[in-house]
N, C-alpha and C positions, 0 to 999 in steps of 0.2 A: 504493499498499497501507499503510497508517492505521498510526505507531506501533504499536500494538496487536499488530497483526502482521505488522509485523518484528521483538517486542521475541519472539514464539509462534515468528519459522526461528529464528533465534537460538536460544535455548532447547530448539528441537525436534533445531541440528543434532550437540548439541555430547554427550557418551553417556549415555548410565540410570545409571549410576553415581556423575556429577555432585553436586557438595556445592553447597551455597548459598554458599556464596565464590564457587563457578568460576561458580553461571550470575552473579552478583552483578558477578560481574570481567568477561566473554564478553558482557555487556550494557552496564558502564560504555565496553569500548572499542569495541561496536560504537557507538554514542553517537562519539566521539572521532571515527573514522570518518569519520560522516557530519557531522560541525562540517565535518572538517577541507574535503569532500569542497564543500559548503556552498560557508564563505570562500573554494576555488578558482574554483567556480563568478565566485563576486563580483572576484573580480578582487585579492583580499588576501592569493593569495601569498607565495612567495619560488617564486622560479627557484630550480634545481636549484642553477647555477652559481652561485649568490648566498651559497648554502644552504653551499658545499664549500668557497667563499673561505671565507668566518666561522669553518669550524671550524678549517683551517689556519694563517687566524691564531692562532683560539685556543691549539690545540693550539703550536704552531713558542712560541710562552713560555716 
C-alpha cells in the first residue's frame, strides 16, 4: 500500500464530521505508529522490561 493509500484509509476511517485538525492529528499519529513499527523491525526498539525499569526509576526520584 502506498503512503497516499494509507492516508486515504486513515481519513476514510474518521467520522464524517471530522475537522481538518482531526484529520491532521490522525495522519500524524498514523505516521508515528508506522515509524515506531519500522524501528522495531530494524531492532531499534526498547524492550518492555527496560522501559518499565526506566519509568520506575524516574518516578521513584
